[in-house]
Every structure is written in structure tokens, then in C-alpha cells.
DSSP file (Angstrom, degrees, kcal/mol; ACC not computed):
  #  RESIDUE AA STRUCTURE BP1 BP2  ACC     N-H-->O    O-->H-N    N-H-->O    O-->H-N    TCO  KAPPA ALPHA  PHI   PSI    X-CA   Y-CA   Z-CA
    1    1 A M     >        0   0    0      0, 0.0     4,-2.0     0, 0.0     5,-0.2   0.000 360.0 360.0 360.0 -48.1 -102.5  193.3  186.3
    2    2 A F  H  >  +     0   0    0      1,-0.2     4,-2.7     2,-0.2     5,-0.2   0.910 360.0  53.6 -59.8 -42.0 -105.6  193.5  188.5
    3    3 A F  H  > S+     0   0    0      1,-0.2     4,-2.5     2,-0.2    -1,-0.2   0.901 108.1  48.6 -62.4 -42.1 -107.9  193.9  185.5
    4    4 A S  H  > S+     0   0    0      2,-0.2     4,-2.1     1,-0.2    -1,-0.2   0.884 113.4  47.1 -68.3 -37.5 -106.5  190.8  183.7
    5    5 A R  H  X S+     0   0    0     -4,-2.0     4,-2.5     2,-0.2    -2,-0.2   0.915 112.3  50.2 -67.3 -41.7 -107.0  188.7  186.9
    6    6 A F  H  X S+     0   0    0     -4,-2.7     4,-2.5     1,-0.2    -2,-0.2   0.911 111.0  49.1 -61.6 -43.5 -110.5  190.1  187.4
    7    7 A S  H  X S+     0   0    0     -4,-2.5     4,-2.5     2,-0.2    -1,-0.2   0.905 110.7  50.5 -63.0 -41.8 -111.4  189.3  183.8
    8    8 A A  H  X S+     0   0    0     -4,-2.1     4,-2.3     2,-0.2    -2,-0.2   0.914 111.0  48.2 -63.5 -42.9 -110.0  185.7  184.2
    9    9 A V  H  X S+     0   0    0     -4,-2.5     4,-2.3     2,-0.2    -2,-0.2   0.921 112.0  49.3 -63.9 -44.1 -112.1  185.2  187.3
   10   10 A C  H  X S+     0   0    0     -4,-2.5     4,-2.3     1,-0.2    -2,-0.2   0.905 110.7  51.3 -60.7 -42.0 -115.2  186.5  185.7
   11   11 A G  H  X S+     0   0    0     -4,-2.5     4,-2.6     1,-0.2    -1,-0.2   0.906 109.7  49.1 -62.3 -42.5 -114.6  184.3  182.7
   12   12 A L  H  X S+     0   0    0     -4,-2.3     4,-2.7     2,-0.2     5,-0.2   0.891 110.1  51.5 -64.4 -39.6 -114.2  181.2  184.9
   13   13 A V  H  X S+     0   0    0     -4,-2.3     4,-1.9     2,-0.2    -2,-0.2   0.921 112.0  46.7 -63.4 -43.5 -117.4  182.1  186.7
   14   14 A L  H  X S+     0   0    0     -4,-2.3     4,-1.9     2,-0.2    -2,-0.2   0.929 114.0  47.0 -63.8 -45.9 -119.3  182.4  183.5
   15   15 A V  H  X S+     0   0    0     -4,-2.6     4,-2.4     1,-0.2    -2,-0.2   0.911 112.0  49.8 -64.4 -42.8 -117.9  179.1  182.1
   16   16 A S  H  X S+     0   0    0     -4,-2.7     4,-1.4     1,-0.2    -1,-0.2   0.856 108.7  54.1 -66.1 -32.9 -118.6  177.2  185.3
   17   17 A G  H  X S+     0   0    0     -4,-1.9     4,-0.6    -5,-0.2    -1,-0.2   0.894 110.1  46.4 -65.2 -39.9 -122.2  178.6  185.2
   18   18 A L  H >< S+     0   0    0     -4,-1.9     3,-0.9     1,-0.2    -2,-0.2   0.892 109.2  54.2 -68.9 -39.3 -122.7  177.2  181.7
   19   19 A A  H 3< S+     0   0    0     -4,-2.4    -1,-0.2     1,-0.3    -2,-0.2   0.821 106.6  53.2 -64.0 -30.0 -121.2  173.9  182.6
   20   20 A G  H 3< S+     0   0    0     -4,-1.4    -1,-0.3    -5,-0.2     2,-0.2   0.634  84.2 105.0 -80.6 -13.7 -123.7  173.6  185.4
   21   21 A A    <<  -     0   0    0     -3,-0.9     2,-0.4    -4,-0.6    -3,-0.0  -0.506  57.0-163.1 -69.9 131.4 -126.6  174.2  183.2
   22   22 A E        -     0   0    0     -2,-0.2     2,-0.3    56,-0.0    56,-0.1  -0.915  21.9-118.8-119.4 144.0 -128.5  171.0  182.5
   23   23 A V        +     0   0    0     -2,-0.4     2,-0.3    54,-0.1    54,-0.2  -0.626  45.6 170.2 -72.0 134.9 -131.0  170.0  179.9
   24   24 A R  E     -A   76   0A   0     52,-1.8    52,-3.1    -2,-0.3     2,-0.3  -0.980  39.4 -97.0-146.7 157.3 -134.2  169.1  181.6
   25   25 A V  E     -A   75   0A   0     -2,-0.3     2,-0.7    50,-0.2    50,-0.2  -0.607  33.6-152.9 -75.6 131.5 -137.8  168.3  180.7
   26   26 A D        -     0   0    0     48,-3.0    48,-0.4    -2,-0.3    -1,-0.0  -0.920  58.8 -20.4-110.5 108.8 -140.1  171.4  181.1
   27   27 A G  S    S-     0   0    0     -2,-0.7    47,-0.1    46,-0.1     2,-0.1  -0.384 105.9 -20.3  90.7-171.0 -143.7  170.4  181.9
   28   28 A P        -     0   0    0      0, 0.0     2,-0.6     0, 0.0    46,-0.3  -0.345  57.6-125.2 -74.8 152.8 -145.5  167.2  181.2
   29   29 A V        -     0   0    0     44,-0.1     2,-0.3    -4,-0.1    44,-0.2  -0.876  23.3-147.5 -94.6 121.5 -144.4  164.6  178.7
   30   30 A E  E     +B   72   0B   0     42,-2.7    42,-2.5    -2,-0.6     2,-0.3  -0.688  25.1 172.4 -85.3 143.5 -147.2  163.8  176.3
   31   31 A Y  E     +B   71   0B   0     -2,-0.3    27,-0.4    40,-0.2     2,-0.3  -0.989  19.8  70.5-149.1 157.9 -147.3  160.2  175.1
   32   32 A G  E    S-B   70   0B   0     38,-2.1    38,-2.3    -2,-0.3     2,-0.5  -0.988  78.5 -17.6 143.5-149.5 -149.5  157.9  173.0
   33   33 A L  E     -BC  69  56B   0     23,-2.2    23,-3.1    -2,-0.3     2,-0.4  -0.855  54.2-132.0-102.4 122.8 -150.6  157.2  169.5
   34   34 A F  E     -BC  68  55B   0     34,-2.9    34,-0.5    -2,-0.5    21,-0.2  -0.618  30.6-130.3 -73.3 125.8 -150.2  160.0  166.9
   35   35 A E        +     0   0    0     19,-2.6     2,-0.3    -2,-0.4    19,-0.2  -0.527  29.7 176.0 -84.8 145.3 -153.6  160.3  165.1
   36   36 A T        -     0   0    0     -2,-0.2    13,-0.0     2,-0.1    32,-0.0  -0.982  32.6-146.1-142.6 152.5 -153.9  160.3  161.3
   37   37 A R  S    S+     0   0    0     -2,-0.3     2,-0.1     2,-0.1    -1,-0.1   0.585  71.4 106.1 -91.5 -13.3 -156.8  160.3  158.9
   38   38 A H        -     0   0    0     28,-0.1     2,-0.3     1,-0.0     3,-0.2  -0.429  51.7-172.3 -69.4 140.2 -154.9  158.2  156.4
   39   39 A E        +     0   0    0      1,-0.2    -2,-0.1    -2,-0.1    27,-0.0  -0.812  52.6  35.9-127.0 168.5 -156.1  154.6  156.1
   40   40 A N  S    S-     0   0    0     -2,-0.3    -1,-0.2     1,-0.1    26,-0.1   0.930  72.9-160.2  55.7  55.0 -154.9  151.4  154.4
   41   41 A F        -     0   0    0     24,-0.4    24,-0.2    -3,-0.2    -1,-0.1  -0.332   2.2-146.5 -62.7 145.2 -151.2  152.0  154.7
   42   42 A Q    >   -     0   0    0      1,-0.1     3,-2.3    24,-0.0    24,-0.1  -0.838  35.2 -81.2-110.0 151.9 -149.0  150.1  152.4
   43   43 A P  T 3  S+     0   0    0      0, 0.0    83,-0.2     0, 0.0     3,-0.1  -0.251 118.3  16.9 -53.1 135.7 -145.5  148.8  153.2
   44   44 A G  T 3  S+     0   0    0     81,-4.1     2,-0.3     1,-0.3    82,-0.1   0.314  95.2 131.2  84.7  -8.0 -142.9  151.6  152.9
   45   45 A E    <   -     0   0    0     -3,-2.3     2,-0.4    80,-0.4    -1,-0.3  -0.622  32.0-178.4 -84.9 134.4 -145.5  154.3  152.9
   46   46 A R        -     0   0    0     -2,-0.3     2,-0.5    -3,-0.1    79,-0.0  -0.975  17.1-144.4-127.9 144.8 -145.1  157.3  155.2
   47   47 A V        -     0   0    0     -2,-0.4     2,-0.2    19,-0.1    -2,-0.0  -0.941  20.9-125.9-110.3 126.2 -147.5  160.2  155.6
   48   48 A L        -     0   0    0     -2,-0.5     2,-0.3     1,-0.0    -2,-0.0  -0.498  35.8-177.3 -69.9 136.1 -146.0  163.7  156.2
   49   49 A T        -     0   0    0     -2,-0.2     2,-0.2   -13,-0.0   -13,-0.0  -0.800  23.3-112.0-129.3 170.8 -147.5  165.3  159.3
   50   50 A Q    >   -     0   0    0     -2,-0.3     3,-1.5     1,-0.1     0, 0.0  -0.639  31.2-110.0-101.8 163.1 -147.2  168.6  161.2
   51   51 A S  T 3  S+     0   0    0      1,-0.3    -1,-0.1    -2,-0.2    -2,-0.0   0.733 115.7  59.6 -65.3 -22.1 -145.6  169.1  164.6
   52   52 A N  T 3  S+     0   0    0      2,-0.0    -1,-0.3     3,-0.0     3,-0.1   0.099  74.7 150.4 -94.4  23.9 -149.0  169.8  166.1
   53   53 A Q    <   -     0   0    0     -3,-1.5   -17,-0.1     1,-0.1     2,-0.0  -0.290  56.1-101.2 -57.2 136.8 -150.3  166.4  165.2
   54   54 A T        -     0   0    0    -19,-0.2   -19,-2.6   -20,-0.1     2,-0.5  -0.342  33.5-152.7 -63.5 138.5 -153.0  165.2  167.7
   55   55 A L  E     -C   34   0B   0    -21,-0.2     2,-0.6    -3,-0.1   -21,-0.2  -0.958   5.2-145.8-119.1 114.0 -151.7  162.6  170.2
   56   56 A K  E     -C   33   0B   0    -23,-3.1   -23,-2.2    -2,-0.5     2,-0.7  -0.704  25.0-123.8 -80.9 118.5 -154.2  160.2  171.7
   57   57 A H        +     0   0    0     -2,-0.6     2,-0.3   -25,-0.2   -25,-0.2  -0.492  61.8 119.9 -68.1 106.1 -153.1  159.5  175.3
   58   58 A T        -     0   0    0     -2,-0.7    -2,-0.0   -27,-0.4     3,-0.0  -0.982  56.1-152.5-162.3 156.0 -152.7  155.7  175.5
   59   59 A E  S    S+     0   0    0     -2,-0.3    93,-3.2    92,-0.1     2,-0.6   0.439  80.1  88.9-105.8  -7.9 -150.2  153.0  176.2
   60   60 A E  E     -e  152   0C   0     91,-0.2    93,-0.2    93,-0.1   -27,-0.1  -0.832  60.1-171.0 -96.4 121.0 -152.0  150.5  174.0
   61   61 A I  E     -e  153   0C   0     91,-2.9    93,-2.6    -2,-0.6     2,-0.2  -0.938  23.6-120.7-116.8 129.9 -150.8  150.6  170.4
   62   62 A P        -     0   0    0      0, 0.0     2,-1.7     0, 0.0     5,-0.1  -0.492  22.7-127.6 -69.8 134.6 -152.5  148.8  167.5
   63   63 A A        +     0   0    0     -2,-0.2     2,-0.3    67,-0.1    67,-0.1  -0.598  68.9 106.9 -82.9  81.9 -150.2  146.3  165.7
   64   64 A R  S >  S-     0   0    0     -2,-1.7     3,-1.8    60,-0.0    60,-0.3  -0.992  77.8 -81.8-155.2 155.4 -150.7  147.6  162.2
   65   65 A L  T 3  S+     0   0    0     -2,-0.3   -24,-0.4     1,-0.2    60,-0.2  -0.291 112.8  31.4 -56.2 140.8 -148.9  149.5  159.4
   66   66 A G  T 3  S+     0   0    0     58,-3.3     2,-0.4     1,-0.3    -1,-0.2   0.208  78.5 137.0  93.9 -14.9 -149.2  153.3  159.9
   67   67 A S    <   -     0   0    0     -3,-1.8    57,-2.6    57,-0.2     2,-0.5  -0.527  31.1-174.3 -66.7 123.6 -149.3  153.2  163.7
   68   68 A K  E     +BD  34 123B   0    -34,-0.5   -34,-2.9    -2,-0.4     2,-0.3  -0.989  10.6 166.4-121.6 124.2 -147.0  156.0  164.9
   69   69 A F  E     +BD  33 122B   0     53,-2.5    53,-2.6    -2,-0.5     2,-0.3  -0.947  13.6  92.2-139.8 156.1 -146.5  156.2  168.7
   70   70 A G  E     -BD  32 121B   0    -38,-2.3   -38,-2.1    -2,-0.3     2,-0.3  -0.990  59.4 -51.1 161.9-152.5 -144.2  157.9  171.1
   71   71 A M  E     -BD  31 120B   0     49,-3.0    49,-2.3    -2,-0.3     2,-0.4  -0.904  25.4-162.2-127.1 150.2 -143.6  161.0  173.3
   72   72 A R  E     +BD  30 119B   0    -42,-2.5   -42,-2.7    -2,-0.3     2,-0.3  -1.000  27.5 153.5-131.1 132.6 -143.6  164.7  172.8
   73   73 A Y  E     - D   0 118B   0     45,-2.6    45,-3.4    -2,-0.4     2,-0.4  -0.954  38.9-118.3-154.0 164.8 -141.9  167.0  175.3
   74   74 A R        -     0   0    0    -48,-0.4   -48,-3.0    -2,-0.3     2,-0.4  -0.931  24.1-154.8-112.3 136.6 -140.2  170.4  175.9
   75   75 A L  E     -A   25   0A   0     -2,-0.4     2,-0.3    40,-0.3     3,-0.3  -0.930   3.5-158.3-113.7 136.3 -136.6  170.6  176.9
   76   76 A Q  E    S+A   24   0A   0    -52,-3.1   -52,-1.8    -2,-0.4    -2,-0.0  -0.777  71.2  32.1-104.6 152.6 -135.1  173.6  178.8
   77   77 A G  S    S+     0   0    0     -2,-0.3     2,-0.3     1,-0.2    -1,-0.2   0.698  73.9 165.8  80.4  20.3 -131.4  174.5  178.8
   78   78 A K        -     0   0    0     -3,-0.3     2,-0.4    35,-0.2    -1,-0.2  -0.539  13.2-178.2 -75.8 132.7 -130.5  173.2  175.4
   79   79 A V    >   -     0   0    0     -2,-0.3     3,-2.2     4,-0.1    32,-0.2  -1.000  28.2-133.9-128.6 127.6 -127.2  174.4  173.9
   80   80 A A  T 3  S+     0   0    0     -2,-0.4    31,-0.4     1,-0.3    -1,-0.1   0.815 104.4  46.8 -53.0 -38.5 -126.3  173.3  170.4
   81   81 A E  T 3  S+     0   0    0     29,-0.1    -1,-0.3    -3,-0.1    -3,-0.0   0.465  93.3 105.5 -85.9  -0.5 -122.8  172.2  171.2
   82   82 A D  S <  S-     0   0    0     -3,-2.2    29,-0.3     1,-0.2    -4,-0.0  -0.120  90.7 -61.6 -74.2 174.1 -123.8  170.3  174.3
   83   83 A T        -     0   0    0      1,-0.1    -1,-0.2    27,-0.1    -4,-0.1  -0.344  63.8-121.2 -56.0 128.0 -124.0  166.5  174.7
   84   84 A P        -     0   0    0      0, 0.0    58,-0.7     0, 0.0    26,-0.2  -0.149  26.1 -99.1 -69.1 168.5 -126.6  165.2  172.1
   85   85 A L  E     -GF 109 141C   0     24,-2.9    24,-2.7    56,-0.2     2,-0.5  -0.589  25.8-147.7 -83.0 149.2 -129.7  163.2  173.1
   86   86 A T  E     -GF 108 140C   0     54,-2.7    54,-2.6    -2,-0.2     2,-0.7  -0.985   7.3-158.3-117.1 120.0 -129.7  159.5  172.8
   87   87 A L  E     -GF 107 139C   0     20,-3.5    20,-2.5    -2,-0.5     2,-0.6  -0.881  11.2-165.8 -98.5 117.3 -133.1  158.0  171.9
   88   88 A L  E     -GF 106 138C   0     50,-3.0    50,-2.2    -2,-0.7     2,-0.6  -0.921   7.7-169.4-113.0 120.5 -133.3  154.4  172.9
   89   89 A Y  E     -GF 105 137C   0     16,-3.1    16,-2.2    -2,-0.6     2,-0.6  -0.928   5.3-163.2-108.4 109.2 -136.1  152.2  171.6
   90   90 A L  E     -GF 104 136C   0     46,-3.2    46,-2.5    -2,-0.6    14,-0.3  -0.850  17.2-170.4 -93.5 124.8 -136.2  148.8  173.4
   91   91 A T  E     -     0   0C   0     12,-2.3    44,-0.1    -2,-0.6    43,-0.1  -0.656  38.0-115.4-112.7 165.1 -138.3  146.4  171.3
   92   92 A P  E    S-     0   0C   0      0, 0.0    11,-0.1     0, 0.0    43,-0.1   0.409  88.6 -61.4 -77.7   4.8 -139.8  142.9  171.8
   93   93 A G  E     -     0   0C   0      9,-0.4     2,-0.5    38,-0.1    10,-0.2   0.683  53.8-154.8 114.5  83.4 -137.5  141.8  169.0
   94   94 A V  E     -G  102   0C   0      8,-2.4     8,-2.9    37,-0.1     2,-0.7  -0.739  10.5-155.3 -84.3 124.9 -137.8  143.2  165.5
   95   95 A Q  E     -G  101   0C   0     33,-0.6     6,-0.2    -2,-0.5     5,-0.0  -0.906   9.5-149.4-105.9 115.9 -136.5  140.8  162.9
   96   96 A T    >   -     0   0    0      4,-2.4     3,-2.7    -2,-0.7     4,-0.1  -0.355  31.8-100.0 -79.7 161.8 -135.4  142.5  159.7
   97   97 A P  T 3  S+     0   0    0      0, 0.0    -1,-0.1     0, 0.0    -2,-0.0   0.729 121.2  65.5 -55.7 -22.8 -135.5  140.8  156.3
   98   98 A D  T 3  S-     0   0    0      2,-0.1     3,-0.1     1,-0.1    -2,-0.0   0.445 119.9-108.6 -80.0   2.5 -131.8  140.0  156.5
   99   99 A G  S <  S+     0   0    0     -3,-2.7     2,-0.3     1,-0.3    -1,-0.1   0.413  74.0 136.9  90.1  -1.5 -132.6  137.7  159.4
  100  100 A K        -     0   0    0     -4,-0.1    -4,-2.4     1,-0.0     2,-0.4  -0.608  47.5-138.4 -83.8 138.9 -131.1  139.9  162.1
  101  101 A R  E     -G   95   0C   0     -2,-0.3     2,-0.5    -6,-0.2    -6,-0.2  -0.804  13.0-161.1 -95.2 135.2 -133.0  140.4  165.4
  102  102 A H  E     +G   94   0C   0     -8,-2.9    -8,-2.4    -2,-0.4    -9,-0.4  -0.940  18.6 172.5-121.0 108.3 -133.0  143.9  166.9
  103  103 A D  E    S+     0   0C   0     -2,-0.5   -12,-2.3   -10,-0.2     2,-0.3   0.555  75.7  21.2 -87.5  -9.8 -133.9  144.2  170.6
  104  104 A K  E     -G   90   0C   0    -14,-0.3     2,-0.4   -10,-0.1   -14,-0.2  -0.993  58.5-156.8-154.3 152.2 -133.0  147.9  170.5
  105  105 A F  E     -G   89   0C   0    -16,-2.2   -16,-3.1    -2,-0.3     2,-0.4  -0.987  16.4-161.2-124.6 139.4 -132.7  150.8  168.1
  106  106 A E  E     -G   88   0C   0     -2,-0.4     2,-0.4   -18,-0.2   -18,-0.2  -0.985   7.5-175.6-127.9 128.9 -130.5  153.8  169.1
  107  107 A V  E     -G   87   0C   0    -20,-2.5   -20,-3.5    -2,-0.4     2,-0.5  -0.988  13.6-151.4-124.8 128.0 -130.7  157.2  167.6
  108  108 A V  E     -G   86   0C   0     -2,-0.4     2,-0.4   -22,-0.2   -22,-0.2  -0.874  19.3-172.5 -98.5 128.3 -128.3  160.1  168.5
  109  109 A Q  E     -G   85   0C   0    -24,-2.7   -24,-2.9    -2,-0.5     3,-0.1  -0.978  19.6-128.8-129.0 124.8 -129.9  163.5  168.0
  110  110 A K        -     0   0    0     -2,-0.4     2,-0.3   -26,-0.2   -30,-0.1  -0.332  35.0-103.0 -65.5 151.5 -128.2  166.9  168.2
  111  111 A L        -     0   0    0    -31,-0.4    -1,-0.1   -29,-0.3   -29,-0.0  -0.588  28.5-159.3 -75.7 136.9 -129.9  169.5  170.5
  112  112 A V    >   -     0   0    0     -2,-0.3     3,-1.7     1,-0.1   -34,-0.1  -0.892   2.0-166.5-119.3  97.8 -131.8  172.2  168.6
  113  113 A P  T 3  S+     0   0    0      0, 0.0   -35,-0.2     0, 0.0    -1,-0.1   0.804  85.0  52.9 -56.9 -32.7 -132.2  175.2  171.0
  114  114 A G  T 3  S+     0   0    0      2,-0.0     2,-0.3     3,-0.0     3,-0.0   0.578  80.9 109.9 -81.9  -8.6 -134.8  176.9  168.8
  115  115 A A    <   -     0   0    0     -3,-1.7   -40,-0.3     1,-0.2    -3,-0.1  -0.519  56.4-155.8 -72.9 127.8 -137.2  173.9  168.7
  116  116 A A  S    S+     0   0    0     -2,-0.3     2,-0.3     1,-0.1    -1,-0.2   0.844  77.7  17.8 -70.7 -33.5 -140.3  174.4  170.7
  117  117 A Q        -     0   0    0    -43,-0.1     2,-0.4    -3,-0.0   -43,-0.2  -0.955  65.7-146.4-137.4 154.9 -140.9  170.7  171.1
  118  118 A D  E     -D   73   0B   0    -45,-3.4   -45,-2.6    -2,-0.3     2,-0.4  -0.924  17.0-159.5-118.6 149.3 -138.9  167.5  170.9
  119  119 A V  E     -D   72   0B   0     -2,-0.4     2,-0.5   -47,-0.2   -47,-0.2  -0.984  16.3-171.8-133.1 138.7 -140.4  164.2  169.7
  120  120 A M  E     +D   71   0B   0    -49,-2.3   -49,-3.0    -2,-0.4     2,-0.3  -0.978  32.9 151.7-123.7 115.2 -139.4  160.6  170.1
  121  121 A A  E     -D   70   0B   0     -2,-0.5     2,-0.4   -51,-0.2   -51,-0.2  -0.960  34.2-152.8-144.4 158.3 -141.6  158.4  167.9
  122  122 A F  E     -D   69   0B   0    -53,-2.6   -53,-2.5    -2,-0.3     2,-0.4  -0.999  12.3-163.6-131.3 135.3 -141.7  155.1  166.0
  123  123 A E  E     -D   68   0B   0     -2,-0.4     2,-1.0   -55,-0.2   -55,-0.3  -0.980  21.8-129.0-122.2 129.8 -143.9  154.5  163.0
  124  124 A F        +     0   0    0    -57,-2.6   -58,-3.3    -2,-0.4   -57,-0.2  -0.661  45.7 150.7 -76.4 105.9 -144.7  151.0  161.6
  125  125 A T        +     0   0    0     -2,-1.0   -81,-4.1   -60,-0.2   -80,-0.4   0.535  59.7  48.2-113.0 -12.7 -143.8  151.4  157.9
  126  126 A E  S >> S-     0   0    0    -83,-0.2     3,-1.5    -3,-0.2     4,-0.7  -0.968  80.9-123.8-129.6 146.1 -142.8  147.8  157.1
  127  127 A N  G >4 S+     0   0    0     -2,-0.3     3,-1.0     1,-0.3    -1,-0.1   0.851 109.5  59.2 -57.4 -37.1 -144.6  144.6  158.0
  128  128 A H  G 34 S+     0   0    0      1,-0.2   -33,-0.6   -34,-0.1    -1,-0.3   0.699  98.9  60.0 -68.5 -16.9 -141.5  143.2  159.8
  129  129 A E  G <4 S+     0   0    0     -3,-1.5     2,-1.7   -35,-0.1    -1,-0.2   0.731  78.6  93.7 -79.8 -22.8 -141.6  146.1  162.3
  130  130 A V    <<  +     0   0    0     -3,-1.0    -1,-0.1    -4,-0.7   -67,-0.1  -0.539  54.0 159.1 -77.3  89.2 -145.1  145.3  163.5
  131  131 A V        -     0   0    0     -2,-1.7    22,-0.2     2,-0.1   -38,-0.1  -0.952  34.4-136.1-119.1 114.9 -144.1  143.2  166.6
  132  132 A P        +     0   0    0      0, 0.0     2,-0.3     0, 0.0    22,-0.2  -0.305  61.2  61.0 -64.9 152.1 -146.6  142.8  169.4
  133  133 A G  E    S- H   0 153C   0     20,-2.3    20,-3.0     2,-0.0     2,-0.4  -0.850  90.5 -19.2 130.2-164.6 -145.3  143.1  172.9
  134  134 A Q  E     - H   0 152C   0     -2,-0.3     2,-0.4    18,-0.2    18,-0.2  -0.677  49.3-172.5 -86.3 125.3 -143.6  145.6  175.2
  135  135 A W  E     - H   0 151C   0     16,-3.0    16,-3.2    -2,-0.4     2,-0.5  -0.964   5.6-163.7-114.6 134.6 -141.9  148.6  173.7
  136  136 A H  E     -FH  90 150C   0    -46,-2.5   -46,-3.2    -2,-0.4     2,-0.4  -0.974   1.0-164.6-126.6 118.4 -139.9  150.9  176.0
  137  137 A F  E     +FH  89 149C   0     12,-3.2    12,-2.3    -2,-0.5     2,-0.4  -0.857  10.2 178.2-104.6 135.0 -138.8  154.4  174.9
  138  138 A M  E     -FH  88 148C   0    -50,-2.2   -50,-3.0    -2,-0.4     2,-0.5  -1.000  17.3-154.9-138.6 139.3 -136.1  156.3  176.8
  139  139 A V  E     +FH  87 147C   0      8,-3.0     7,-3.4    -2,-0.4     8,-1.3  -0.964  21.8 179.2-113.7 122.3 -134.5  159.7  176.2
  140  140 A F  E     -FH  86 145C   0    -54,-2.6   -54,-2.7    -2,-0.5     2,-0.4  -0.875  26.9-160.0-119.0 151.8 -131.0  160.2  177.6
  141  141 A Q  E >  S-FH  85 144C   0      3,-2.3     3,-2.0    -2,-0.3     2,-0.4  -0.942  81.4 -45.6-123.4 109.8 -128.5  163.1  177.6
  142  142 A G  T 3  S-     0   0    0    -58,-0.7   -56,-0.1    -2,-0.4    -2,-0.0  -0.563 124.4 -25.9  64.2-125.5 -125.2  161.3  178.3
  143  143 A D  T 3  S+     0   0    0     -2,-0.4     2,-0.5    -3,-0.1    -1,-0.3   0.339 115.5 105.5-100.1   6.7 -126.0  159.0  181.2
  144  144 A R  E <   - H   0 141C   0     -3,-2.0    -3,-2.3     1,-0.0     2,-0.6  -0.779  66.1-139.1 -91.7 124.3 -129.0  161.1  182.5
  145  145 A L  E     + H   0 140C   0     -2,-0.5    -5,-0.2    -5,-0.2     3,-0.1  -0.715  24.7 174.5 -80.2 120.4 -132.4  159.7  181.8
  146  146 A L  E     -     0   0C   0     -7,-3.4     2,-0.3    -2,-0.6  -121,-0.2   0.808  62.9  -7.0 -96.1 -36.6 -134.7  162.6  180.8
  147  147 A A  E     + H   0 139C   0     -8,-1.3    -8,-3.0     2,-0.0    -1,-0.4  -0.990  58.5 179.8-158.3 151.9 -137.9  160.8  179.9
  148  148 A E  E     + H   0 138C   0     -2,-0.3     2,-0.3   -10,-0.2   -10,-0.2  -0.990   1.5 177.3-154.2 156.2 -139.3  157.3  179.4
  149  149 A Q  E     - H   0 137C   0    -12,-2.3   -12,-3.2    -2,-0.3     2,-0.4  -0.965  16.9-143.4-158.9 143.0 -142.5  155.6  178.4
  150  150 A R  E     - H   0 136C   0     -2,-0.3     2,-0.3   -14,-0.2   -14,-0.2  -0.875  16.5-170.5-109.9 144.2 -143.6  152.0  177.9
  151  151 A F  E     - H   0 135C   0    -16,-3.2   -16,-3.0    -2,-0.4     2,-0.6  -0.960  16.1-143.2-130.6 148.3 -146.1  150.9  175.3
  152  152 A T  E     -eH  60 134C   0    -93,-3.2   -91,-2.9    -2,-0.3     2,-0.6  -0.964  14.7-154.4-113.0 118.9 -147.9  147.6  174.6
  153  153 A V  E      eH  61 133C   0    -20,-3.0   -20,-2.3    -2,-0.6   -93,-0.1  -0.823 360.0 360.0 -94.2 124.8 -148.4  146.8  171.0
  154  154 A R              0   0    0    -93,-2.6    -1,-0.1    -2,-0.6   -94,-0.0   0.306 360.0 360.0-127.7 360.0 -151.4  144.5  170.4
């Protein structure tokens, strides 16, 4: 009887410890313009890059096809089954070819415990996406804001 109660108490302590673990940003958040050697982008064209792509530290983003900008960060405490991340992109108003205006884009991303870095980025691949103005990127887990950055597209 004592052993089963002891086991139950130990189990509750372990579970409560896991529930208290929070995903958090570990170290500085890098942000800016991802550099590429490719020039003369065409609509719909994407260039495959590696995770260690150079990031030019800036808040000023050129309004042209091929500009890829965002944040790169490390997260601690990731558990695959935990609440996923919500990547929220607030835009100055992207109007798609169907005539709809998009003041925000939202992406839900599962946590990947083995990933050394996480990235939130936007790449201008279509002419209608290239909208000058204030872009605001935010990373949430549930209702907790983990990281944010504002960019000015000119």
C-alpha cells in the first residue's frame, strides 16, 4: 500500500515538473535580411538556402522580389507534444490576386526538440507581396509572446 502511494506521489511530482517547464528563448534573437548571391528574381522563384545563411542585421528591408527577412533564435524547453508555436506576421496590407486584403498571416508550427535553431521569415516571391510599410513579426506559444521584431519595407 505504501509503495503504490509513494509511486503515485512521485509520478505527480514528475508530471507537475514537466507541466511547469516553459519554452523560452535562449540567447539573443538575430534579425534582419537573409543574404543571397542570387540576383534578378522572377515571380514564383525561390532559392534553396542552408540554415546557416548569413543574416544582415537591419530593420530596413528592400521592397523587391527575393528579399527574405525575419528572425533566427534558439528555444529551450521544447517538447514535441507541447503547445505549438504561432508565427504571426502583421503586414501593411498584402492584396492577393483574388482581391482579398491580408493584414496578417498566421502559421502554426509544431515544436521540434532536436532543431538547433528556429526561424521565422518571409520571402517576397510574388509581386503582390512586395508591400512597403511596417511589418511586425511575433512568435507565440499559446498566449505567451516569445519574440518579436518590426521591419520597415522600402
